[in-house]
Each structure stands twice: as C-alpha cells, then as structure tokens.
C-alpha positions as CSV (number, residue, x, y, z in Angstrom):
1,M,-10.2,115.1,-135.9
2,T,-8.0,117.0,-138.3
3,D,-8.2,118.2,-141.9
4,A,-6.0,118.1,-145.0
5,G,-3.7,120.8,-143.6
6,I,-1.6,117.9,-142.4
7,L,-1.1,117.0,-146.1
8,T,-0.3,120.5,-147.4
9,R,2.2,121.0,-144.6
10,A,3.9,117.7,-145.3
11,L,4.2,118.7,-149.0
12,V,5.7,122.1,-148.2
13,D,8.0,120.8,-145.5
14,P,8.4,117.0,-145.2
15,S,10.3,117.4,-141.9
16,T,7.0,118.2,-140.2
17,T,6.3,114.5,-140.3
18,Q,9.4,113.6,-138.1
19,N,7.4,113.1,-134.9
20,F,4.3,111.5,-136.5
21,D,2.8,108.6,-134.7
22,A,0.9,105.7,-136.4
23,G,-2.4,107.7,-136.4
24,D,-0.7,110.7,-138.0
25,W,0.8,108.6,-140.8
26,T,-2.5,106.9,-141.4
27,A,-4.2,110.2,-141.8
28,L,-1.5,111.6,-144.0
29,I,-1.5,108.7,-146.4
30,A,-5.3,108.4,-146.5
31,M,-5.6,112.1,-147.4
32,A,-2.8,111.9,-150.0
33,R,-4.5,109.0,-151.7
34,A,-7.9,110.6,-151.6
35,E,-6.5,113.8,-153.1
36,Q,-4.5,111.9,-155.7
37,L,-1.3,113.3,-154.2
38,M,0.3,110.1,-153.0
39,G,3.0,110.1,-155.8
40,S,3.9,113.7,-155.1
41,L,4.1,113.1,-151.4
42,A,6.2,110.0,-151.9
43,H,8.7,112.0,-153.8
44,R,8.8,114.8,-151.2
45,L,9.4,112.2,-148.5
46,D,12.1,110.3,-150.4
47,G,15.4,110.0,-148.6
48,L,14.1,110.9,-145.1
49,G,15.8,108.6,-142.6
50,F,13.1,108.7,-140.0
51,L,10.2,107.1,-142.1
52,P,8.7,104.0,-140.5
53,E,9.5,100.9,-142.6
54,K,5.9,100.4,-143.7
55,V,5.5,104.1,-144.7
56,A,8.8,103.9,-146.6
57,Q,7.6,100.9,-148.5
58,L,4.3,102.5,-149.4
59,C,6.2,105.5,-150.7
60,A,8.5,103.4,-152.8
61,D,5.4,101.7,-154.3
62,A,3.8,105.0,-155.0
63,R,6.9,106.3,-156.8
64,R,7.0,103.1,-158.9
65,F,3.4,103.5,-159.8
66,A,3.9,107.2,-160.7
67,E,6.8,106.3,-163.0
68,H,4.6,103.7,-164.7
69,A,1.9,106.3,-165.1
70,R,4.4,108.8,-166.5
71,R,5.6,106.3,-169.2
72,Q,2.0,105.3,-170.0
73,A,1.0,109.0,-170.4
74,L,3.9,109.7,-172.7
75,W,3.1,106.6,-174.8
76,E,-0.5,107.7,-175.2
77,A,0.7,111.1,-176.3
78,E,3.0,109.5,-178.8
79,M,0.1,107.3,-180.2
80,S,-2.0,110.4,-180.7
81,R,0.9,112.2,-182.4
82,R,1.3,109.4,-184.9
83,V,-2.4,109.5,-185.8
84,L,-2.7,113.3,-186.0
85,A,0.7,114.3,-187.5
86,P,-0.5,113.8,-191.1
87,L,-3.1,116.5,-190.5
88,G,-0.4,119.1,-190.1
89,E,-2.3,120.8,-187.3
90,P,-0.8,121.8,-183.9
91,V,-1.7,119.4,-181.1
92,V,-1.2,120.9,-177.6
93,L,-0.8,118.6,-174.6
94,L,-2.6,119.7,-171.5
95,K,-2.5,119.0,-167.7
96,G,-0.5,116.1,-166.4
97,T,0.8,114.8,-169.7
98,A,2.1,118.2,-170.6
99,Y,3.9,118.5,-167.3
100,V,5.7,115.2,-167.7
101,A,6.4,115.7,-171.4
102,A,8.1,119.0,-170.6
103,G,10.0,117.7,-167.6
104,L,8.3,120.2,-165.2
105,S,8.3,119.8,-161.4
106,A,4.5,119.6,-161.5
107,G,4.9,116.2,-163.3
108,V,7.0,114.6,-160.6
109,G,4.9,111.9,-159.0
110,R,1.8,113.3,-160.5
111,S,-1.3,111.2,-160.9
112,I,-2.3,111.2,-164.6
113,G,-5.6,110.0,-165.9
114,D,-6.9,110.8,-169.4
115,L,-4.8,112.3,-172.2
116,D,-6.0,115.8,-172.7
117,I,-5.2,117.7,-175.9
118,L,-6.1,121.1,-177.4
119,V,-6.6,121.6,-181.1
120,S,-8.1,124.4,-183.1
121,H,-11.9,124.5,-183.6
122,E,-11.3,124.4,-187.4
123,A,-9.4,121.2,-187.1
124,L,-11.8,119.5,-184.8
125,D,-13.7,117.5,-187.5
126,A,-10.5,116.2,-189.0
127,V,-9.0,115.3,-185.6
128,E,-12.2,113.4,-184.7
129,R,-12.2,111.4,-188.0
130,A,-8.5,110.5,-187.6
131,L,-8.9,109.3,-184.0
132,T,-12.1,107.3,-184.6
133,G,-10.9,106.0,-187.9
134,Q,-7.4,104.6,-188.2
135,G,-6.6,105.7,-184.6
136,G,-8.7,103.1,-183.0
137,W,-10.5,105.3,-180.5
138,E,-14.3,105.0,-180.0
139,W,-17.0,106.9,-178.1
140,V,-17.2,105.9,-174.4
141,K,-20.9,105.7,-174.7
142,E,-23.4,106.4,-177.4
143,D,-26.0,108.8,-176.2
144,A,-27.7,111.3,-178.5
145,Y,-28.4,113.9,-175.7
146,D,-24.9,113.8,-174.3
147,D,-23.4,114.0,-177.7
148,A,-25.4,117.0,-178.6
149,Y,-24.7,118.6,-175.3
150,Y,-20.9,118.2,-175.7
151,R,-20.9,119.5,-179.2
152,D,-23.2,122.5,-178.7
153,Y,-22.1,123.7,-175.2
154,M,-18.8,122.1,-174.1
155,H,-15.2,122.9,-174.7
156,E,-14.4,119.4,-175.8
157,L,-15.6,116.4,-177.8
158,P,-17.5,113.6,-176.0
159,P,-14.8,111.4,-174.3
160,L,-13.1,108.7,-176.4
161,I,-11.5,105.5,-175.3
162,H,-9.1,103.3,-177.2
163,K,-10.6,99.9,-177.9
164,E,-7.3,98.1,-177.3
165,R,-5.4,100.1,-174.8
166,D,-8.4,101.1,-172.7
167,R,-7.1,104.7,-172.4
168,M,-9.3,107.8,-172.7
169,I,-8.6,110.9,-174.6
170,D,-10.3,114.3,-174.2
171,V,-10.1,116.5,-177.3
172,H,-10.5,120.2,-176.4
173,H,-11.0,123.1,-178.7
174,T,-10.9,125.6,-175.9
175,V,-10.4,125.4,-172.1
176,L,-13.8,126.4,-170.6
177,P,-17.4,125.4,-171.5
178,L,-18.8,127.7,-174.2
179,T,-21.6,128.6,-171.8
180,A,-19.1,129.9,-169.1
181,K,-18.8,133.6,-168.6
182,P,-15.0,133.9,-169.2
183,T,-14.0,133.3,-172.8
184,P,-10.4,132.3,-173.0
185,D,-8.6,133.0,-176.3
186,A,-7.9,129.4,-177.4
187,V,-6.6,130.7,-180.8
188,S,-4.0,132.7,-178.9
189,M,-3.1,129.8,-176.6
190,I,-2.4,127.6,-179.6
191,A,-0.5,130.3,-181.4
192,D,1.8,130.9,-178.4
193,S,2.3,127.3,-177.5
194,V,5.8,125.8,-177.4
195,E,6.8,122.9,-179.6
196,L,8.5,119.9,-178.1
197,E,11.2,117.8,-179.8
198,N,8.6,115.2,-181.0
199,G,6.4,117.8,-182.7
200,L,3.7,117.9,-180.0
201,R,3.2,121.2,-178.2
202,I,2.6,122.5,-174.7
203,L,1.1,125.8,-173.5
204,S,3.3,128.8,-172.8
205,P,4.3,129.1,-169.1
206,A,1.8,131.9,-168.5
207,D,-1.0,130.1,-170.4
208,M,-0.3,126.9,-168.5
209,V,-0.9,128.7,-165.2
210,C,-4.0,130.4,-166.6
211,H,-5.4,127.1,-167.8
212,S,-4.8,125.4,-164.4
213,A,-6.4,128.3,-162.6
214,A,-9.4,128.2,-165.0
215,H,-9.9,124.5,-164.5
216,L,-9.8,124.8,-160.7
217,F,-11.8,128.0,-160.0
218,A,-13.8,128.9,-163.1
219,D,-15.1,125.5,-164.1
220,G,-15.2,122.8,-161.4
221,D,-16.4,122.2,-157.9
222,L,-12.9,122.0,-156.5
223,A,-12.8,118.2,-156.5
224,G,-9.1,117.3,-156.6
225,G,-8.4,120.8,-155.7
226,L,-5.3,120.3,-153.6
227,R,-3.7,118.4,-156.4
228,N,-4.5,121.1,-158.9
229,L,-3.3,123.8,-156.6
230,W,-0.1,121.8,-156.1
231,D,0.3,121.9,-159.8
232,I,0.0,125.7,-159.7
233,D,2.5,125.9,-156.9
234,Q,5.0,123.8,-158.8
235,L,4.5,125.7,-162.0
236,L,5.0,129.0,-160.3
237,R,8.2,127.8,-158.7
238,D,9.5,126.6,-162.1
239,F,8.5,129.7,-164.0
240,G,8.5,132.5,-161.4
241,T,12.2,133.2,-161.6
242,R,12.2,133.6,-165.4
243,D,12.5,137.1,-166.8
244,G,9.2,138.6,-167.7
245,F,7.0,135.7,-166.4
246,W,4.9,137.7,-163.9
247,K,4.2,140.5,-166.4
248,A,3.3,137.9,-169.1
249,L,1.0,136.1,-166.6
250,G,-0.9,139.3,-165.8
251,Q,-1.3,140.1,-169.5
252,R,-2.4,136.6,-170.4
253,A,-4.8,136.4,-167.5
254,E,-6.5,139.6,-168.7
255,R,-6.6,138.4,-172.3
256,H,-8.3,135.2,-171.3
257,Q,-10.7,136.9,-168.9
258,L,-9.2,134.9,-166.1
259,A,-7.7,137.6,-163.9
260,K,-9.9,136.8,-160.9
261,P,-9.3,133.0,-161.0
262,V,-5.6,133.5,-161.5
263,A,-5.4,135.9,-158.6
264,R,-7.3,133.5,-156.3
265,A,-5.0,130.6,-157.4
266,L,-2.0,132.7,-156.4
267,R,-3.4,133.6,-153.0
268,L,-4.5,130.1,-152.1
269,A,-1.3,128.6,-153.3
270,E,0.6,131.0,-151.1
271,A,-1.8,130.3,-148.2
272,L,-1.6,126.5,-148.4
273,Y,1.8,125.8,-150.1
274,E,3.8,129.0,-149.2
275,T,4.2,129.6,-152.9
276,P,6.5,132.6,-153.8
277,L,4.5,135.0,-156.0
278,D,4.1,138.5,-157.3
279,G,1.7,140.1,-154.8
280,A,0.4,142.7,-157.3
281,L,-1.3,140.0,-159.4
282,A,-2.9,138.4,-156.3
283,R,-4.8,141.4,-155.0
284,R,-7.9,141.1,-157.1
285,G,-11.1,139.7,-155.5
286,R,-10.1,138.4,-152.0
287,V,-13.7,137.8,-150.9
288,G,-14.5,134.2,-150.1
289,D,-10.9,132.9,-149.8
290,A,-11.5,131.4,-146.4
291,L,-14.4,129.4,-147.7
292,Y,-12.3,128.1,-150.6
293,I,-9.6,127.0,-148.1
294,R,-12.2,125.2,-145.9
295,R,-13.5,123.4,-149.0
296,L,-10.0,122.4,-150.2
297,L,-9.0,121.0,-146.7
298,A,-12.3,119.2,-146.1
299,R,-11.0,115.7,-145.2
300,D,-11.0,113.8,-141.9
301,D,-8.2,111.7,-140.6
302,W,-9.4,108.7,-142.6
303,G,-9.3,110.7,-145.8
304,R,-13.1,110.9,-146.0
305,E,-15.0,113.9,-147.2
306,T,-16.2,116.4,-144.6
307,R,-18.2,119.6,-144.6
308,K,-20.8,118.1,-146.9
309,F,-23.0,121.3,-147.0
310,L,-20.0,123.3,-148.2
311,R,-19.1,120.7,-150.8
312,L,-22.7,120.8,-152.0
313,A,-22.6,124.6,-152.3
314,F,-19.4,124.4,-154.4
315,Y,-21.0,121.7,-156.6
316,I,-24.0,123.9,-157.2
317,R,-21.7,126.8,-157.9
318,S,-19.8,124.8,-160.5
319,H,-23.0,124.1,-162.5
320,W,-24.0,127.7,-162.1
321,L,-20.7,128.9,-163.6
322,R,-21.1,126.5,-166.6
323,M,-24.5,127.6,-167.8
324,P,-27.3,130.1,-167.4
325,P,-30.1,129.2,-164.9
326,L,-32.8,128.2,-167.3
327,M,-30.4,126.0,-169.3
328,L,-29.1,124.5,-166.0
329,I,-32.6,123.6,-164.9
330,R,-33.4,122.0,-168.3
331,H,-30.1,120.1,-168.3
332,L,-30.5,118.7,-164.8
333,W,-34.1,117.8,-165.5
334,T,-33.1,115.9,-168.6
335,K,-30.3,114.1,-166.8
336,W,-32.6,113.2,-163.9
337,R,-35.2,111.8,-166.3
338,K,-32.6,109.7,-168.1
339,G,-31.4,108.3,-164.8
340,Q,-34.9,107.1,-164.0
341,N,-35.1,105.0,-167.2
C-alpha cells in the first residue's frame, strides 16, 4: 500500500520513476488520472528514455488530449469575448483557461473543465443577459431554490451550459462565497488585472496565487487538491523571480483577508513539490499542516480514495467555512428533502 506521494515525487523529479516496476507504473498513472494530473505528469515524463513502451504511449495520448483541451478552452474564452465585448466591461479569465491563455507553466498539460470568468458585480445582470440571449448559453437546470441560493449567497451565477457546444461557463463576481469569513476585494482584483492581446484579462500574478490558495484552502474540501497545489507551485516558479513579487503577494494576501490560506499554500507546496518560496510569508498558522498533507495524499495504489474519515472531516469543514451553522443546517435539510422527491 502506498499513497499519492509517489505522484508528487514523480512530478518534482521524473527520474525517481527510473526503477519502477509494472505495479509502480500502474499506481502512478492511476493516481495521476484520479487527481487530474495525467497531462501534467505526461509532460514531465516526456523525453525520458527509460519509459516502458505502454507508459510512453499513454503519456503521448495524455499530451494530445491536453493540447485538445487547451485549444477548446481558448476557443470557449474567445466565444465569451465576442458576446461580452460590446458591453465594454472587463472580463477576467480564471483558473486553467487563464493559465493557458497567458502561456504560464501551470497551463502545461493542465486538465481544464468549465470556463471561469470574473466580472464586476455591477455588470452581472448585463453579462447574464448577453450570455443567455445572443450568446446561446442556458441554465444547466431550472431550480428555484438553487437559483436563489446562488444569487443570494454564492460568488457566482448558477452554472450555464452552451446549448450547441455543450460547454459550461461559471460567471463569478467575487472569488469566495458571500457567506465565507474572508472577503476578498474583487473590485481591486479586477482593477489590477492584466489585459491580454485579445482584450480578455487575467489576474495579476499576486492575485492569481491568492485566488488559487483561496479556492483550495478557504472554500473547498481539498478535492483535486494535488492539482490545485501543483498550479500554485508552477505559478510561484514562474513569478517568484520577478522583482517585487513576494512583497506584492504579502500585501495582496492581507488585502484579500487570505494571509493564512496563502501561507498554508506556500508551506504545503514546499513540502510536497519542493517549491522555492519566501519563508517569511509562510510562517503564519502552521497548526494542522500534517492533516492537510495526509488528506492531499489519500490515495491507494489503484488511485482509489483512502482515509475516508479524514475526507469526511474536510468535507464538513468546507461547508462550515461557507456558511454559518444555522444556515448550513437549513441548507442541508432543504437539499436532503429535495433529494427524497
């Protein structure tokens, strides 16, 4: 029995796979697929002469699939740009699409799902009308409770899907649920965003790291955590040598009330991916790091989830972070009742 440490070590130093037997390769590939890191791993292993033929073929397939996903993501971004450009409002790409649009290392081989964009709260109604009108997007499902929940408490509109291309878009007006304790300054994020050649925008380097850390540690249950932490590692390797980056990261983390999540992201990235970092920013709030690492590595050698109680604890924590206790109880009760119908 092993854990996903075999995957993180292979990403950091691909030569660690040189003496793998068939069982080791099975475990590594199963874990990479489960963590949506197969494309990233395939790029890291590219060119190594000792790969077994079957592994080399799987990696080649993964690289081709990642390239297709990259082109598809950029096309979806362009489709949204064409619809939203007449509004004259800044549209900021987030997550995987932002990484590939900007040519960042975090985008190399990355698995990309929905198109995530950030717009100002004031522009939200106009963006919604444009997307659901001439844009051709429609609601994934019509549900009065879910619609009200998203609009009253969440950081995004209910998810939309394009009726012809079958691709989803998540329209954010901030980066954490409105009920969460941290309140990131979305207005500042948009104001400091960087314009790309096509008119779309991406977050500034410091805000990009803050957003990734918020998504991983201040919002979710760490599902997909190794991929998100790999994003942070790659972002820090790209940005960390730029003049003034670490100072800016500390200032922006404080401004967005994300100093603790950012510090934890730095520490865990260093622990699992040997990320070079500014130690001063990583000192805040070390308690619990070992539990986070155990949760992030909780896979067996078939890629299956392990440490179920720990996973459940983080799942409960994610809901606790998103909303006050009474609201959480009411929400879960409502969702349970709806599921019985």
